[in-house]
C-alpha positions in Angstrom: 94.3 186.1 198.7 93.7 184.1 195.5 93.4 187.4 193.5 96.7 188.7 195.0 98.5 185.4 194.4 97.3 185.4 190.8 98.6 189.0 190.3 102.0 188.1 191.7 102.1 185.0 189.5 101.5 187.0 186.4 104.1 189.5 187.4 106.6 186.8 188.2 106.1 185.2 184.7 107.8 188.2 183.1 111.3 187.3 181.9 112.8 190.8 182.5 114.3 189.8 185.8 115.7 186.6 184.3 117.3 188.6 181.5 118.8 191.1 183.9 120.3 188.3 186.1 121.7 186.4 183.1 123.2 189.7 181.8 125.0 190.1 185.1 126.1 186.4 185.1 124.1 185.7 188.3 122.0 182.8 187.1 124.6 180.0 187.4 125.1 176.8 189.4 125.6 178.6 192.7 122.2 180.4 192.4 121.0 178.2 195.2 123.0 180.4 197.6 121.0 183.4 196.5 117.7 181.6 197.1 119.0 180.3 200.5 119.9 183.9 201.5 116.5 185.4 200.5 114.6 182.5 202.2 116.7 183.1 205.4 115.9 186.8 205.3 112.2 185.9 205.0 112.4 183.7 208.1 114.1 186.6 210.0 111.4 189.0 208.8 108.7 186.8 210.2 110.1 187.3 213.7 107.7 190.2 214.3 104.8 187.7 214.2 106.2 185.4 216.9 105.4 185.2 220.6 108.9 186.4 221.4 108.2 189.7 219.6 104.8 190.2 221.1 106.3 190.2 224.6 107.7 193.7 223.9 104.1 194.9 223.3 102.4 193.5 226.3 102.9 196.3 228.8 102.2 199.2 226.4 99.2 197.4 224.9 97.7 196.7 228.4 98.2 200.4 229.4 96.9 202.0 226.2 93.9 199.6 225.5 93.0 199.3 229.2 93.2 195.5 229.1 94.1 193.1 231.9 96.9 190.6 231.3 94.4 187.8 231.1 92.3 189.5 228.4 95.4 190.3 226.4 96.5 186.7 226.6 93.1 185.5 225.5 93.2 187.8 222.5 96.6 186.5 221.5 95.5 182.9 222.0 92.4 183.4 219.9 94.5 185.1 217.2 96.9 182.2 217.2 94.1 179.7 216.9 92.6 181.6 214.0 96.0 181.8 212.3 96.5 178.0 212.8 93.2 177.4 211.0 94.4 179.3 208.0 97.6 177.2 207.6 96.1 174.5 205.4 94.7 176.9 202.8 98.0 178.8 202.9 100.0 175.5 202.4 97.8 174.6 199.4 98.5 178.1 198.0 102.3 177.4 198.2 101.9 174.1 196.4 99.7 175.7 193.7 101.6 179.0 193.0 105.2 178.0 193.9 107.7 179.5 196.3 108.4 182.6 194.4 104.9 183.8 194.2 104.0 182.6 197.7 107.0 184.3 199.4 106.3 187.6 197.6 102.6 187.5 198.3 102.9 186.4 201.9 105.6 189.0 202.5 103.4 191.8 201.2 100.4 190.6 203.1 102.4 190.1 206.3 103.9 193.6 206.0 100.4 195.1 205.6 99.2 193.1 208.6 102.1 194.6 210.7 100.9 198.0 209.7 97.3 197.1 210.5 98.3 195.9 214.0 99.0 199.6 214.8 95.3 200.4 214.3 93.3 198.4 217.0 91.3 200.4 219.5 89.3 197.5 221.0 89.8 194.0 222.1 88.0 192.5 219.1 90.1 194.3 216.5 93.2 193.3 218.4 92.2 189.7 218.0 91.9 190.2 214.3 95.3 191.9 214.2 97.0 189.0 216.1 95.3 186.4 213.8 96.7 188.2 210.7 100.3 188.4 211.8 100.2 184.8 213.2 98.7 183.4 210.0 100.8 185.4 207.5 104.1 185.7 209.2 105.1 182.9 211.5 102.8 180.7 209.4 102.6 181.7 205.8 105.9 183.4 205.2 108.0 180.9 207.1 106.1 178.0 205.4 106.8 179.4 201.9 110.5 180.0 202.6 111.0 176.5 204.1 109.2 174.9 201.2 111.1 176.8 198.6 114.4 176.0 200.2 113.6 172.3 200.2 113.1 172.5 196.4 116.7 173.8 195.9 118.5 171.3 198.2 118.0 167.5 198.2 121.3 165.9 199.2 122.3 168.9 201.4 118.7 169.7 202.6 119.5 169.1 206.3 122.6 171.3 206.2 120.8 174.1 204.3 117.8 174.0 206.6 120.0 173.8 209.7 122.1 176.8 208.7 119.0 178.8 207.9 117.4 178.0 211.2 120.6 178.8 213.1 121.1 182.2 211.4 117.4 183.2 211.6 117.3 182.3 215.3 120.5 184.2 216.0 119.5 187.3 214.1 115.7 187.2 214.6 115.6 186.3 218.3 118.9 188.1 219.1 119.6 191.2 217.0 116.0 191.8 215.8 114.6 191.6 219.3 117.0 194.3 220.4 115.9 196.5 217.5 112.2 196.0 218.2 112.7 196.8 221.9 114.4 200.0 221.0 111.7 201.0 218.5 108.9 200.3 220.9 110.7 202.3 223.6 111.4 205.2 221.3 108.2 205.4 219.1 105.6 203.3 220.9 104.2 199.9 219.7 101.9 201.3 217.1 104.5 203.3 215.2 107.2 200.6 215.7 105.1 198.0 213.9 103.9 200.4 211.2 107.5 201.3 210.5 108.7 197.7 210.4 105.8 196.7 208.1 106.5 199.6 205.7 110.2 198.8 205.5 109.5 195.1 204.8 106.9 196.0 202.1 109.3 198.2 200.1 112.5 196.2 200.6 112.1 192.4 201.2 108.9 191.9 199.1 110.4 193.2 195.8 113.7 191.5 196.5 111.9 188.1 196.9 109.8 188.7 193.7 113.0 189.5 191.7 115.5 187.0 193.2 113.6 183.9 194.2 112.9 181.0 191.8 110.5 178.3 192.9 112.6 175.5 191.6 116.1 175.2 190.2 114.6 173.5 187.1 112.9 176.8 186.3 116.2 178.3 185.2 117.9 175.2 183.8 119.6 174.0 187.0 119.3 171.0 189.3 119.1 170.8 193.1 122.4 171.1 195.1 124.0 173.2 192.3 123.8 170.7 189.4 123.4 171.9 185.8 122.2 170.4 182.5 124.4 169.5 179.6 122.8 168.2 176.4 119.7 167.2 178.3 121.6 165.4 181.1 122.9 166.6 184.5 126.5 167.6 184.3 127.5 165.2 187.1 125.7 162.3 185.6 127.2 163.0 182.2 130.7 163.2 183.7 130.2 159.9 185.6 129.0 158.2 182.5 132.0 159.5 180.5 134.4 158.2 183.1 132.7 154.8 183.2 132.9 154.6 179.4 136.6 155.4 179.5 137.2 152.7 182.1 135.3 150.2 179.9 137.4 151.1 176.9 140.6 150.6 178.8 139.5 147.2 179.8 138.7 146.1 176.2 142.1 147.3 175.1 143.9 145.1 177.6 
């Protein structure tokens, strides 16, 4: 994980994407909406690592791996516990490398773990597969997206987080669950998860690496859409100017 994060960090230091976005006039005071959208997509993408998604795999897994419901539940419980143990190191990685690198790295690792979940042939390897998707998806990817979003919104943090949770819950637990159910019924649980992992790896991961910025200050902006003018926030400069005009009027009277 440290090696992968370092690689993503070096790639994200390149200014080619910044140049492209500035050329298209995208890097402006409303860029927080772009980051919000990508973070929301990340939370939706992590749905396949939740308990709600695993319910669609219970019956086919029990039948194919010849496991009882109790043994399958035990495997999932152990996988969840192992994933929980990994949350502190993953959280420190988010603090160290920033939201852009963390979201990209966790998205790539989570996508690979989804593909790997199609491989288990025994109970022990199934535990490892569950621990990977629990740690990297519902844990790592969601954690990185939530942390990055909080860097971009301060005054409107509650509203931004609430809207993100509402949309990700509606799409993830509503529309995405219907898609997953259809894929499992049509292709089986192994191919379904391998397909979803591959799609996420080639779509969302590069999108996050290109579009996300860890903090608004990285591109000369401020939280909640503020910008800088002559080294001062635009809103602060405007307020100071108005206050100065008021003082001048008072002296004249």
